FISEBA-833109 format. One record per atom (N, C-alpha, C, O, CB): residue number from 1; residue in one letter; atom name; x, y, z. Coordinates in nm, 2 decimals. Glycine has a CB too. Example, Ala and Ser with C-alpha at 12.3 -4.5 7.8 and 13.67 -1.06 7.14 Angstrom:
<site nr="1" rest="A" atom="N" px="1.32" py="-0.57" pz="0.78"/>
<site nr="1" rest="A" atom="CA" px="1.23" py="-0.45" pz="0.78"/>
<site nr="1" rest="A" atom="C" px="1.32" py="-0.33" pz="0.78"/>
<site nr="1" rest="A" atom="O" px="1.42" py="-0.33" pz="0.85"/>
<site nr="1" rest="A" atom="CB" px="1.13" py="-0.45" pz="0.90"/>
<site nr="2" rest="S" atom="N" px="1.28" py="-0.22" pz="0.71"/>
<site nr="2" rest="S" atom="CA" px="1.37" py="-0.11" pz="0.71"/>
<site nr="2" rest="S" atom="C" px="1.29" py="0.00" pz="0.79"/>
<site nr="2" rest="S" atom="O" px="1.34" py="0.11" pz="0.80"/>
<site nr="2" rest="S" atom="CB" px="1.41" py="-0.06" pz="0.57"/>
END
This chain:
<site nr="1" rest="M" atom="N" px="2.56" py="-0.85" pz="1.89"/>
<site nr="1" rest="M" atom="CA" px="2.42" py="-0.86" pz="1.89"/>
<site nr="1" rest="M" atom="C" px="2.38" py="-1.01" pz="1.90"/>
<site nr="1" rest="M" atom="O" px="2.43" py="-1.09" pz="1.82"/>
<site nr="1" rest="M" atom="CB" px="2.35" py="-0.80" pz="1.77"/>
<site nr="2" rest="Q" atom="N" px="2.29" py="-1.05" pz="1.99"/>
<site nr="2" rest="Q" atom="CA" px="2.25" py="-1.18" pz="2.01"/>
<site nr="2" rest="Q" atom="C" px="2.10" py="-1.20" pz="1.97"/>
<site nr="2" rest="Q" atom="O" px="2.02" py="-1.11" pz="1.98"/>
<site nr="2" rest="Q" atom="CB" px="2.27" py="-1.23" pz="2.16"/>
<site nr="3" rest="A" atom="N" px="2.07" py="-1.32" pz="1.92"/>
<site nr="3" rest="A" atom="CA" px="1.93" py="-1.35" pz="1.88"/>
<site nr="3" rest="A" atom="C" px="1.85" py="-1.38" pz="2.00"/>
<site nr="3" rest="A" atom="O" px="1.89" py="-1.44" pz="2.09"/>
<site nr="3" rest="A" atom="CB" px="1.93" py="-1.46" pz="1.78"/>
<site nr="4" rest="N" atom="N" px="1.73" py="-1.33" pz="2.00"/>
<site nr="4" rest="N" atom="CA" px="1.63" py="-1.35" pz="2.10"/>
<site nr="4" rest="N" atom="C" px="1.56" py="-1.48" pz="2.07"/>
<site nr="4" rest="N" atom="O" px="1.51" py="-1.50" pz="1.96"/>
<site nr="4" rest="N" atom="CB" px="1.53" py="-1.23" pz="2.12"/>
<site nr="5" rest="H" atom="N" px="1.54" py="-1.57" pz="2.17"/>
<site nr="5" rest="H" atom="CA" px="1.47" py="-1.69" pz="2.15"/>
<site nr="5" rest="H" atom="C" px="1.33" py="-1.69" pz="2.23"/>
<site nr="5" rest="H" atom="O" px="1.27" py="-1.80" pz="2.24"/>
<site nr="5" rest="H" atom="CB" px="1.55" py="-1.81" pz="2.19"/>
<site nr="6" rest="D" atom="N" px="1.29" py="-1.58" pz="2.28"/>
<site nr="6" rest="D" atom="CA" px="1.17" py="-1.57" pz="2.35"/>
<site nr="6" rest="D" atom="C" px="1.06" py="-1.50" pz="2.28"/>
<site nr="6" rest="D" atom="O" px="0.98" py="-1.43" pz="2.35"/>
<site nr="6" rest="D" atom="CB" px="1.19" py="-1.51" pz="2.49"/>
<site nr="7" rest="N" atom="N" px="1.05" py="-1.51" pz="2.15"/>
<site nr="7" rest="N" atom="CA" px="0.95" py="-1.44" pz="2.06"/>
<site nr="7" rest="N" atom="C" px="0.95" py="-1.29" pz="2.07"/>
<site nr="7" rest="N" atom="O" px="0.85" py="-1.23" pz="2.04"/>
<site nr="7" rest="N" atom="CB" px="0.82" py="-1.49" pz="2.10"/>
<site nr="8" rest="V" atom="N" px="1.06" py="-1.23" pz="2.11"/>
<site nr="8" rest="V" atom="CA" px="1.07" py="-1.08" pz="2.11"/>
<site nr="8" rest="V" atom="C" px="1.15" py="-1.05" pz="1.98"/>
<site nr="8" rest="V" atom="O" px="1.25" py="-1.11" pz="1.95"/>
<site nr="8" rest="V" atom="CB" px="1.15" py="-1.03" pz="2.24"/>
<site nr="9" rest="P" atom="N" px="1.09" py="-0.96" pz="1.90"/>
<site nr="9" rest="P" atom="CA" px="1.16" py="-0.92" pz="1.77"/>
<site nr="9" rest="P" atom="C" px="1.30" py="-0.87" pz="1.80"/>
<site nr="9" rest="P" atom="O" px="1.33" py="-0.80" pz="1.89"/>
<site nr="9" rest="P" atom="CB" px="1.08" py="-0.82" pz="1.70"/>
<site nr="10" rest="A" atom="N" px="1.39" py="-0.91" pz="1.71"/>
<site nr="10" rest="A" atom="CA" px="1.53" py="-0.86" pz="1.71"/>
<site nr="10" rest="A" atom="C" px="1.53" py="-0.71" pz="1.69"/>
<site nr="10" rest="A" atom="O" px="1.45" py="-0.66" pz="1.61"/>
<site nr="10" rest="A" atom="CB" px="1.62" py="-0.93" pz="1.61"/>
<site nr="11" rest="P" atom="N" px="1.62" py="-0.63" pz="1.75"/>
<site nr="11" rest="P" atom="CA" px="1.63" py="-0.49" pz="1.72"/>
<site nr="11" rest="P" atom="C" px="1.65" py="-0.47" pz="1.57"/>
<site nr="11" rest="P" atom="O" px="1.74" py="-0.53" pz="1.51"/>
<site nr="11" rest="P" atom="CB" px="1.75" py="-0.43" pz="1.80"/>
<site nr="12" rest="R" atom="N" px="1.58" py="-0.37" pz="1.52"/>
<site nr="12" rest="R" atom="CA" px="1.60" py="-0.34" pz="1.37"/>
<site nr="12" rest="R" atom="C" px="1.68" py="-0.21" pz="1.35"/>
<site nr="12" rest="R" atom="O" px="1.67" py="-0.12" pz="1.43"/>
<site nr="12" rest="R" atom="CB" px="1.46" py="-0.32" pz="1.31"/>
<site nr="13" rest="V" atom="N" px="1.75" py="-0.21" pz="1.24"/>
<site nr="13" rest="V" atom="CA" px="1.83" py="-0.09" pz="1.21"/>
<site nr="13" rest="V" atom="C" px="1.76" py="-0.03" pz="1.09"/>
<site nr="13" rest="V" atom="O" px="1.75" py="-0.08" pz="0.98"/>
<site nr="13" rest="V" atom="CB" px="1.98" py="-0.13" pz="1.16"/>
<site nr="14" rest="P" atom="N" px="1.70" py="0.09" pz="1.11"/>
<site nr="14" rest="P" atom="CA" px="1.63" py="0.16" pz="1.00"/>
<site nr="14" rest="P" atom="C" px="1.73" py="0.21" pz="0.90"/>
<site nr="14" rest="P" atom="O" px="1.84" py="0.26" pz="0.93"/>
<site nr="14" rest="P" atom="CB" px="1.55" py="0.28" pz="1.06"/>
<site nr="15" rest="L" atom="N" px="1.69" py="0.20" pz="0.77"/>
<site nr="15" rest="L" atom="CA" px="1.77" py="0.25" pz="0.66"/>
<site nr="15" rest="L" atom="C" px="1.69" py="0.26" pz="0.54"/>
<site nr="15" rest="L" atom="O" px="1.57" py="0.22" pz="0.54"/>
<site nr="15" rest="L" atom="CB" px="1.89" py="0.15" pz="0.63"/>
<site nr="16" rest="K" atom="N" px="1.74" py="0.32" pz="0.44"/>
<site nr="16" rest="K" atom="CA" px="1.67" py="0.33" pz="0.31"/>
<site nr="16" rest="K" atom="C" px="1.78" py="0.31" pz="0.20"/>
<site nr="16" rest="K" atom="O" px="1.86" py="0.40" pz="0.17"/>
<site nr="16" rest="K" atom="CB" px="1.60" py="0.48" pz="0.29"/>
<site nr="17" rest="M" atom="N" px="1.78" py="0.19" pz="0.15"/>
<site nr="17" rest="M" atom="CA" px="1.89" py="0.15" pz="0.05"/>
<site nr="17" rest="M" atom="C" px="1.82" py="0.08" pz="-0.07"/>
<site nr="17" rest="M" atom="O" px="1.75" py="-0.01" pz="-0.05"/>
<site nr="17" rest="M" atom="CB" px="1.99" py="0.06" pz="0.12"/>
<site nr="18" rest="D" atom="N" px="1.85" py="0.14" pz="-0.19"/>
<site nr="18" rest="D" atom="CA" px="1.81" py="0.07" pz="-0.31"/>
<site nr="18" rest="D" atom="C" px="1.89" py="-0.06" pz="-0.33"/>
<site nr="18" rest="D" atom="O" px="2.01" py="-0.06" pz="-0.32"/>
<site nr="18" rest="D" atom="CB" px="1.82" py="0.16" pz="-0.43"/>
<site nr="19" rest="V" atom="N" px="1.81" py="-0.17" pz="-0.36"/>
<site nr="19" rest="V" atom="CA" px="1.88" py="-0.30" pz="-0.38"/>
<site nr="19" rest="V" atom="C" px="1.81" py="-0.36" pz="-0.50"/>
<site nr="19" rest="V" atom="O" px="1.71" py="-0.32" pz="-0.55"/>
<site nr="19" rest="V" atom="CB" px="1.86" py="-0.38" pz="-0.25"/>
<site nr="20" rest="E" atom="N" px="1.88" py="-0.47" pz="-0.55"/>
<site nr="20" rest="E" atom="CA" px="1.82" py="-0.56" pz="-0.65"/>
<site nr="20" rest="E" atom="C" px="1.80" py="-0.69" pz="-0.57"/>
<site nr="20" rest="E" atom="O" px="1.87" py="-0.73" pz="-0.49"/>
<site nr="20" rest="E" atom="CB" px="1.92" py="-0.58" pz="-0.77"/>
<site nr="21" rest="Y" atom="N" px="1.69" py="-0.75" pz="-0.61"/>
<site nr="21" rest="Y" atom="CA" px="1.66" py="-0.88" pz="-0.54"/>
<site nr="21" rest="Y" atom="C" px="1.59" py="-0.97" pz="-0.64"/>
<site nr="21" rest="Y" atom="O" px="1.54" py="-0.93" pz="-0.75"/>
<site nr="21" rest="Y" atom="CB" px="1.57" py="-0.86" pz="-0.42"/>
<site nr="22" rest="R" atom="N" px="1.59" py="-1.10" pz="-0.61"/>
<site nr="22" rest="R" atom="CA" px="1.52" py="-1.20" pz="-0.69"/>
<site nr="22" rest="R" atom="C" px="1.48" py="-1.31" pz="-0.59"/>
<site nr="22" rest="R" atom="O" px="1.55" py="-1.34" pz="-0.50"/>
<site nr="22" rest="R" atom="CB" px="1.61" py="-1.25" pz="-0.81"/>
<site nr="23" rest="R" atom="N" px="1.37" py="-1.37" pz="-0.63"/>
<site nr="23" rest="R" atom="CA" px="1.33" py="-1.49" pz="-0.55"/>
<site nr="23" rest="R" atom="C" px="1.43" py="-1.60" pz="-0.58"/>
<site nr="23" rest="R" atom="O" px="1.49" py="-1.60" pz="-0.68"/>
<site nr="23" rest="R" atom="CB" px="1.18" py="-1.53" pz="-0.59"/>
<site nr="24" rest="S" atom="N" px="1.44" py="-1.69" pz="-0.48"/>
<site nr="24" rest="S" atom="CA" px="1.55" py="-1.79" pz="-0.49"/>
<site nr="24" rest="S" atom="C" px="1.54" py="-1.87" pz="-0.62"/>
<site nr="24" rest="S" atom="O" px="1.64" py="-1.93" pz="-0.66"/>
<site nr="24" rest="S" atom="CB" px="1.55" py="-1.88" pz="-0.37"/>
<site nr="25" rest="Y" atom="N" px="1.42" py="-1.89" pz="-0.68"/>
<site nr="25" rest="Y" atom="CA" px="1.41" py="-1.97" pz="-0.79"/>
<site nr="25" rest="Y" atom="C" px="1.40" py="-1.89" pz="-0.92"/>
<site nr="25" rest="Y" atom="O" px="1.39" py="-1.94" pz="-1.03"/>
<site nr="25" rest="Y" atom="CB" px="1.28" py="-2.05" pz="-0.78"/>
<site nr="26" rest="A" atom="N" px="1.41" py="-1.75" pz="-0.91"/>
<site nr="26" rest="A" atom="CA" px="1.39" py="-1.67" pz="-1.03"/>
<site nr="26" rest="A" atom="C" px="1.53" py="-1.64" pz="-1.10"/>
<site nr="26" rest="A" atom="O" px="1.63" py="-1.65" pz="-1.03"/>
<site nr="26" rest="A" atom="CB" px="1.33" py="-1.53" pz="-0.99"/>
<site nr="27" rest="R" atom="N" px="1.52" py="-1.60" pz="-1.22"/>
<site nr="27" rest="R" atom="CA" px="1.64" py="-1.57" pz="-1.30"/>
<site nr="27" rest="R" atom="C" px="1.66" py="-1.42" pz="-1.31"/>
<site nr="27" rest="R" atom="O" px="1.77" py="-1.37" pz="-1.32"/>
<site nr="27" rest="R" atom="CB" px="1.64" py="-1.63" pz="-1.43"/>
<site nr="28" rest="Q" atom="N" px="1.55" py="-1.35" pz="-1.32"/>
<site nr="28" rest="Q" atom="CA" px="1.55" py="-1.20" pz="-1.34"/>
<site nr="28" rest="Q" atom="C" px="1.55" py="-1.13" pz="-1.21"/>
<site nr="28" rest="Q" atom="O" px="1.47" py="-1.16" pz="-1.12"/>
<site nr="28" rest="Q" atom="CB" px="1.44" py="-1.16" pz="-1.43"/>
<site nr="29" rest="T" atom="N" px="1.63" py="-1.02" pz="-1.19"/>
<site nr="29" rest="T" atom="CA" px="1.63" py="-0.94" pz="-1.07"/>
<site nr="29" rest="T" atom="C" px="1.52" py="-0.83" pz="-1.08"/>
<site nr="29" rest="T" atom="O" px="1.48" py="-0.79" pz="-1.19"/>
<site nr="29" rest="T" atom="CB" px="1.77" py="-0.88" pz="-1.05"/>
<site nr="30" rest="T" atom="N" px="1.48" py="-0.78" pz="-0.97"/>
<site nr="30" rest="T" atom="CA" px="1.38" py="-0.67" pz="-0.96"/>
<site nr="30" rest="T" atom="C" px="1.44" py="-0.57" pz="-0.86"/>
<site nr="30" rest="T" atom="O" px="1.51" py="-0.60" pz="-0.77"/>
<site nr="30" rest="T" atom="CB" px="1.24" py="-0.73" pz="-0.91"/>
<site nr="31" rest="K" atom="N" px="1.41" py="-0.44" pz="-0.88"/>
<site nr="31" rest="K" atom="CA" px="1.46" py="-0.34" pz="-0.79"/>
<site nr="31" rest="K" atom="C" px="1.36" py="-0.32" pz="-0.68"/>
<site nr="31" rest="K" atom="O" px="1.24" py="-0.33" pz="-0.69"/>
<site nr="31" rest="K" atom="CB" px="1.48" py="-0.21" pz="-0.87"/>
<site nr="32" rest="G" atom="N" px="1.42" py="-0.29" pz="-0.56"/>
<site nr="32" rest="G" atom="CA" px="1.34" py="-0.26" pz="-0.44"/>
<site nr="32" rest="G" atom="C" px="1.41" py="-0.17" pz="-0.35"/>
<site nr="32" rest="G" atom="O" px="1.52" py="-0.13" pz="-0.38"/>
<site nr="32" rest="G" atom="CB" px="1.29" py="-0.39" pz="-0.37"/>
<site nr="33" rest="T" atom="N" px="1.35" py="-0.14" pz="-0.23"/>
<site nr="33" rest="T" atom="CA" px="1.42" py="-0.06" pz="-0.13"/>
<site nr="33" rest="T" atom="C" px="1.42" py="-0.13" pz="0.00"/>
<site nr="33" rest="T" atom="O" px="1.31" py="-0.17" pz="0.05"/>
<site nr="33" rest="T" atom="CB" px="1.35" py="0.08" pz="-0.12"/>
<site nr="34" rest="L" atom="N" px="1.53" py="-0.15" pz="0.06"/>
<site nr="34" rest="L" atom="CA" px="1.55" py="-0.21" pz="0.19"/>
<site nr="34" rest="L" atom="C" px="1.52" py="-0.10" pz="0.29"/>
<site nr="34" rest="L" atom="O" px="1.59" py="0.00" pz="0.30"/>
<site nr="34" rest="L" atom="CB" px="1.69" py="-0.27" pz="0.21"/>
<site nr="35" rest="R" atom="N" px="1.42" py="-0.12" pz="0.38"/>
<site nr="35" rest="R" atom="CA" px="1.37" py="-0.02" pz="0.47"/>
<site nr="35" rest="R" atom="C" px="1.43" py="-0.04" pz="0.61"/>
<site nr="35" rest="R" atom="O" px="1.46" py="0.06" pz="0.68"/>
<site nr="35" rest="R" atom="CB" px="1.22" py="-0.01" pz="0.48"/>
<site nr="36" rest="N" atom="N" px="1.45" py="-0.17" pz="0.65"/>
<site nr="36" rest="N" atom="CA" px="1.52" py="-0.19" pz="0.78"/>
<site nr="36" rest="N" atom="C" px="1.57" py="-0.34" pz="0.78"/>
<site nr="36" rest="N" atom="O" px="1.52" py="-0.42" pz="0.69"/>
<site nr="36" rest="N" atom="CB" px="1.42" py="-0.17" pz="0.90"/>
<site nr="37" rest="I" atom="N" px="1.66" py="-0.37" pz="0.87"/>
<site nr="37" rest="I" atom="CA" px="1.72" py="-0.50" pz="0.87"/>
<site nr="37" rest="I" atom="C" px="1.75" py="-0.54" pz="1.01"/>
<site nr="37" rest="I" atom="O" px="1.78" py="-0.45" pz="1.10"/>
<site nr="37" rest="I" atom="CB" px="1.84" py="-0.50" pz="0.78"/>
<site nr="38" rest="S" atom="N" px="1.75" py="-0.67" pz="1.04"/>
<site nr="38" rest="S" atom="CA" px="1.79" py="-0.72" pz="1.18"/>
<site nr="38" rest="S" atom="C" px="1.85" py="-0.86" pz="1.16"/>
<site nr="38" rest="S" atom="O" px="1.86" py="-0.90" pz="1.04"/>
<site nr="38" rest="S" atom="CB" px="1.66" py="-0.72" pz="1.27"/>
<site nr="39" rest="L" atom="N" px="1.88" py="-0.92" pz="1.27"/>
<site nr="39" rest="L" atom="CA" px="1.94" py="-1.05" pz="1.26"/>
<site nr="39" rest="L" atom="C" px="1.84" py="-1.15" pz="1.21"/>
<site nr="39" rest="L" atom="O" px="1.87" py="-1.26" pz="1.15"/>
<site nr="39" rest="L" atom="CB" px="1.99" py="-1.10" pz="1.40"/>
<site nr="40" rest="T" atom="N" px="1.71" py="-1.13" pz="1.23"/>
<site nr="40" rest="T" atom="CA" px="1.61" py="-1.22" pz="1.19"/>
<site nr="40" rest="T" atom="C" px="1.53" py="-1.19" pz="1.06"/>
<site nr="40" rest="T" atom="O" px="1.44" py="-1.27" pz="1.02"/>
<site nr="40" rest="T" atom="CB" px="1.51" py="-1.24" pz="1.30"/>
<site nr="41" rest="G" atom="N" px="1.55" py="-1.08" pz="1.00"/>
<site nr="41" rest="G" atom="CA" px="1.48" py="-1.05" pz="0.88"/>
<site nr="41" rest="G" atom="C" px="1.50" py="-0.90" pz="0.83"/>
<site nr="41" rest="G" atom="O" px="1.58" py="-0.83" pz="0.89"/>
<site nr="41" rest="G" atom="CB" px="1.33" py="-1.07" pz="0.90"/>
<site nr="42" rest="A" atom="N" px="1.43" py="-0.87" pz="0.73"/>
<site nr="42" rest="A" atom="CA" px="1.44" py="-0.74" pz="0.67"/>
<site nr="42" rest="A" atom="C" px="1.30" py="-0.70" pz="0.62"/>
<site nr="42" rest="A" atom="O" px="1.22" py="-0.78" pz="0.59"/>
<site nr="42" rest="A" atom="CB" px="1.55" py="-0.73" pz="0.57"/>
<site nr="43" rest="F" atom="N" px="1.28" py="-0.57" pz="0.60"/>
<site nr="43" rest="F" atom="CA" px="1.16" py="-0.52" pz="0.53"/>
<site nr="43" rest="F" atom="C" px="1.20" py="-0.46" pz="0.40"/>
<site nr="43" rest="F" atom="O" px="1.28" py="-0.36" pz="0.39"/>
<site nr="43" rest="F" atom="CB" px="1.09" py="-0.41" pz="0.62"/>
<site nr="44" rest="L" atom="N" px="1.16" py="-0.53" pz="0.29"/>
<site nr="44" rest="L" atom="CA" px="1.19" py="-0.49" pz="0.16"/>
<site nr="44" rest="L" atom="C" px="1.07" py="-0.44" pz="0.09"/>
<site nr="44" rest="L" atom="O" px="0.96" py="-0.50" pz="0.08"/>
<site nr="44" rest="L" atom="CB" px="1.24" py="-0.62" pz="0.07"/>
<site nr="45" rest="E" atom="N" px="1.08" py="-0.31" pz="0.05"/>
<site nr="45" rest="E" atom="CA" px="0.96" py="-0.24" pz="-0.02"/>
<site nr="45" rest="E" atom="C" px="0.98" py="-0.26" pz="-0.17"/>
<site nr="45" rest="E" atom="O" px="1.08" py="-0.23" pz="-0.22"/>
<site nr="45" rest="E" atom="CB" px="0.96" py="-0.09" pz="0.03"/>
<site nr="46" rest="T" atom="N" px="0.87" py="-0.29" pz="-0.23"/>
<site nr="46" rest="T" atom="CA" px="0.87" py="-0.31" pz="-0.38"/>
<site nr="46" rest="T" atom="C" px="0.73" py="-0.26" pz="-0.43"/>
<site nr="46" rest="T" atom="O" px="0.63" py="-0.28" pz="-0.36"/>
<site nr="46" rest="T" atom="CB" px="0.90" py="-0.45" pz="-0.42"/>
<site nr="47" rest="T" atom="N" px="0.73" py="-0.21" pz="-0.55"/>
<site nr="47" rest="T" atom="CA" px="0.61" py="-0.17" pz="-0.61"/>
<site nr="47" rest="T" atom="C" px="0.56" py="-0.27" pz="-0.73"/>
<site nr="47" rest="T" atom="O" px="0.45" py="-0.25" pz="-0.78"/>
<site nr="47" rest="T" atom="CB" px="0.62" py="-0.03" pz="-0.67"/>
<site nr="48" rest="T" atom="N" px="0.65" py="-0.36" pz="-0.76"/>
<site nr="48" rest="T" atom="CA" px="0.62" py="-0.45" pz="-0.88"/>
<site nr="48" rest="T" atom="C" px="0.57" py="-0.59" pz="-0.84"/>
<site nr="48" rest="T" atom="O" px="0.50" py="-0.65" pz="-0.92"/>
<site nr="48" rest="T" atom="CB" px="0.74" py="-0.45" pz="-0.97"/>
<site nr="49" rest="E" atom="N" px="0.61" py="-0.64" pz="-0.73"/>
<site nr="49" rest="E" atom="CA" px="0.58" py="-0.78" pz="-0.70"/>
<site nr="49" rest="E" atom="C" px="0.52" py="-0.79" pz="-0.56"/>
<site nr="49" rest="E" atom="O" px="0.56" py="-0.71" pz="-0.47"/>
<site nr="49" rest="E" atom="CB" px="0.70" py="-0.87" pz="-0.71"/>
<site nr="50" rest="M" atom="N" px="0.44" py="-0.89" pz="-0.53"/>
<site nr="50" rest="M" atom="CA" px="0.39" py="-0.92" pz="-0.40"/>
<site nr="50" rest="M" atom="C" px="0.49" py="-1.02" pz="-0.34"/>
<site nr="50" rest="M" atom="O" px="0.51" py="-1.13" pz="-0.39"/>
<site nr="50" rest="M" atom="CB" px="0.25" py="-0.97" pz="-0.40"/>
<site nr="51" rest="I" atom="N" px="0.55" py="-0.99" pz="-0.23"/>
<site nr="51" rest="I" atom="CA" px="0.64" py="-1.08" pz="-0.16"/>
<site nr="51" rest="I" atom="C" px="0.57" py="-1.12" pz="-0.02"/>
<site nr="51" rest="I" atom="O" px="0.53" py="-1.03" pz="0.05"/>
<site nr="51" rest="I" atom="CB" px="0.78" py="-1.02" pz="-0.13"/>
<site nr="52" rest="T" atom="N" px="0.57" py="-1.24" pz="0.01"/>
<site nr="52" rest="T" atom="CA" px="0.51" py="-1.29" pz="0.14"/>
<site nr="52" rest="T" atom="C" px="0.62" py="-1.32" pz="0.24"/>
<site nr="52" rest="T" atom="O" px="0.74" py="-1.32" pz="0.20"/>
<site nr="52" rest="T" atom="CB" px="0.42" py="-1.41" pz="0.12"/>
<site nr="53" rest="A" atom="N" px="0.59" py="-1.33" pz="0.36"/>
<site nr="53" rest="A" atom="CA" px="0.69" py="-1.36" pz="0.47"/>
<site nr="53" rest="A" atom="C" px="0.76" py="-1.49" pz="0.45"/>
<site nr="53" rest="A" atom="O" px="0.87" py="-1.51" pz="0.49"/>
<site nr="53" rest="A" atom="CB" px="0.62" py="-1.35" pz="0.60"/>
<site nr="54" rest="A" atom="N" px="0.69" py="-1.58" pz="0.38"/>
<site nr="54" rest="A" atom="CA" px="0.75" py="-1.71" pz="0.36"/>
<site nr="54" rest="A" atom="C" px="0.85" py="-1.72" pz="0.24"/>
<site nr="54" rest="A" atom="O" px="0.92" py="-1.81" pz="0.22"/>
<site nr="54" rest="A" atom="CB" px="0.64" py="-1.82" pz="0.34"/>
<site nr="55" rest="D" atom="N" px="0.84" py="-1.62" pz="0.15"/>
<site nr="55" rest="D" atom="CA" px="0.93" py="-1.62" pz="0.03"/>
<site nr="55" rest="D" atom="C" px="1.07" py="-1.60" pz="0.07"/>
<site nr="55" rest="D" atom="O" px="1.11" py="-1.53" pz="0.16"/>
<site nr="55" rest="D" atom="CB" px="0.89" py="-1.50" pz="-0.06"/>
<site nr="56" rest="K" atom="N" px="1.16" py="-1.67" pz="0.00"/>
<site nr="56" rest="K" atom="CA" px="1.30" py="-1.66" pz="0.01"/>
<site nr="56" rest="K" atom="C" px="1.35" py="-1.58" pz="-0.10"/>
<site nr="56" rest="K" atom="O" px="1.33" py="-1.61" pz="-0.22"/>
<site nr="56" rest="K" atom="CB" px="1.37" py="-1.80" pz="0.02"/>
<site nr="57" rest="V" atom="N" px="1.43" py="-1.47" pz="-0.07"/>
<site nr="57" rest="V" atom="CA" px="1.48" py="-1.38" pz="-0.17"/>
<site nr="57" rest="V" atom="C" px="1.63" py="-1.37" pz="-0.16"/>
<site nr="57" rest="V" atom="O" px="1.68" py="-1.38" pz="-0.05"/>
<site nr="57" rest="V" atom="CB" px="1.41" py="-1.24" pz="-0.17"/>
<site nr="58" rest="I" atom="N" px="1.69" py="-1.34" pz="-0.27"/>
<site nr="58" rest="I" atom="CA" px="1.84" py="-1.31" pz="-0.27"/>
<site nr="58" rest="I" atom="C" px="1.85" py="-1.16" pz="-0.29"/>
<site nr="58" rest="I" atom="O" px="1.80" py="-1.11" pz="-0.40"/>
<site nr="58" rest="I" atom="CB" px="1.91" py="-1.40" pz="-0.38"/>
<site nr="59" rest="V" atom="N" px="1.92" py="-1.09" pz="-0.20"/>
<site nr="59" rest="V" atom="CA" px="1.93" py="-0.94" pz="-0.21"/>
<site nr="59" rest="V" atom="C" px="2.07" py="-0.91" pz="-0.25"/>
<site nr="59" rest="V" atom="O" px="2.17" py="-0.97" pz="-0.19"/>
<site nr="59" rest="V" atom="CB" px="1.89" py="-0.88" pz="-0.08"/>
<site nr="60" rest="T" atom="N" px="2.09" py="-0.82" pz="-0.35"/>
<site nr="60" rest="T" atom="CA" px="2.23" py="-0.78" pz="-0.39"/>
<site nr="60" rest="T" atom="C" px="2.24" py="-0.63" pz="-0.36"/>
<site nr="60" rest="T" atom="O" px="2.16" py="-0.55" pz="-0.39"/>
<site nr="60" rest="T" atom="CB" px="2.25" py="-0.80" pz="-0.55"/>
<site nr="61" rest="F" atom="N" px="2.35" py="-0.60" pz="-0.28"/>
<site nr="61" rest="F" atom="CA" px="2.38" py="-0.46" pz="-0.25"/>
<site nr="61" rest="F" atom="C" px="2.48" py="-0.41" pz="-0.35"/>
<site nr="61" rest="F" atom="O" px="2.58" py="-0.48" pz="-0.38"/>
<site nr="61" rest="F" atom="CB" px="2.44" py="-0.46" pz="-0.10"/>
<site nr="62" rest="V" atom="N" px="2.47" py="-0.29" pz="-0.39"/>
<site nr="62" rest="V" atom="CA" px="2.56" py="-0.22" pz="-0.48"/>
<site nr="62" rest="V" atom="C" px="2.62" py="-0.11" pz="-0.40"/>
<site nr="62" rest="V" atom="O" px="2.55" py="-0.01" pz="-0.37"/>
<site nr="62" rest="V" atom="CB" px="2.50" py="-0.18" pz="-0.61"/>
<site nr="63" rest="V" atom="N" px="2.75" py="-0.11" pz="-0.37"/>
<site nr="63" rest="V" atom="CA" px="2.81" py="0.00" pz="-0.29"/>
<site nr="63" rest="V" atom="C" px="2.93" py="0.05" pz="-0.37"/>
<site nr="63" rest="V" atom="O" px="3.02" py="-0.03" pz="-0.40"/>
<site nr="63" rest="V" atom="CB" px="2.86" py="-0.05" pz="-0.15"/>
<site nr="64" rest="S" atom="N" px="2.93" py="0.18" pz="-0.40"/>
<site nr="64" rest="S" atom="CA" px="3.03" py="0.24" pz="-0.49"/>
<site nr="64" rest="S" atom="C" px="3.05" py="0.16" pz="-0.62"/>
<site nr="64" rest="S" atom="O" px="3.17" py="0.15" pz="-0.66"/>
<site nr="64" rest="S" atom="CB" px="3.16" py="0.25" pz="-0.41"/>
<site nr="65" rest="G" atom="N" px="2.95" py="0.12" pz="-0.68"/>
<site nr="65" rest="G" atom="CA" px="2.95" py="0.05" pz="-0.80"/>
<site nr="65" rest="G" atom="C" px="2.99" py="-0.10" pz="-0.80"/>
<site nr="65" rest="G" atom="O" px="3.01" py="-0.16" pz="-0.90"/>
<site nr="65" rest="G" atom="CB" px="3.05" py="0.12" pz="-0.89"/>
<site nr="66" rest="R" atom="N" px="3.02" py="-0.15" pz="-0.68"/>
<site nr="66" rest="R" atom="CA" px="3.06" py="-0.29" pz="-0.66"/>
<site nr="66" rest="R" atom="C" px="2.95" py="-0.37" pz="-0.60"/>
<site nr="66" rest="R" atom="O" px="2.88" py="-0.32" pz="-0.51"/>
<site nr="66" rest="R" atom="CB" px="3.18" py="-0.30" pz="-0.58"/>
<site nr="67" rest="R" atom="N" px="2.93" py="-0.49" pz="-0.64"/>
<site nr="67" rest="R" atom="CA" px="2.83" py="-0.58" pz="-0.59"/>
<site nr="67" rest="R" atom="C" px="2.89" py="-0.67" pz="-0.48"/>
<site nr="67" rest="R" atom="O" px="2.82" py="-0.75" pz="-0.43"/>
<site nr="67" rest="R" atom="CB" px="2.77" py="-0.67" pz="-0.70"/>
END
């Protein structure tokens, strides 16, 4: 997959995956749902915090009990 440099959004992969995330400066994690992902970004759904496009977050995936 190659990144587009002509302002066309990268192809997105739809999914629904529960994740933990935290803002890059935060210590406590929050739960959310990853709705889609691409080379240039992701859509993270949360009900507890307001996240803006400029926020940097660290996302942790848990697969079969492993981080």
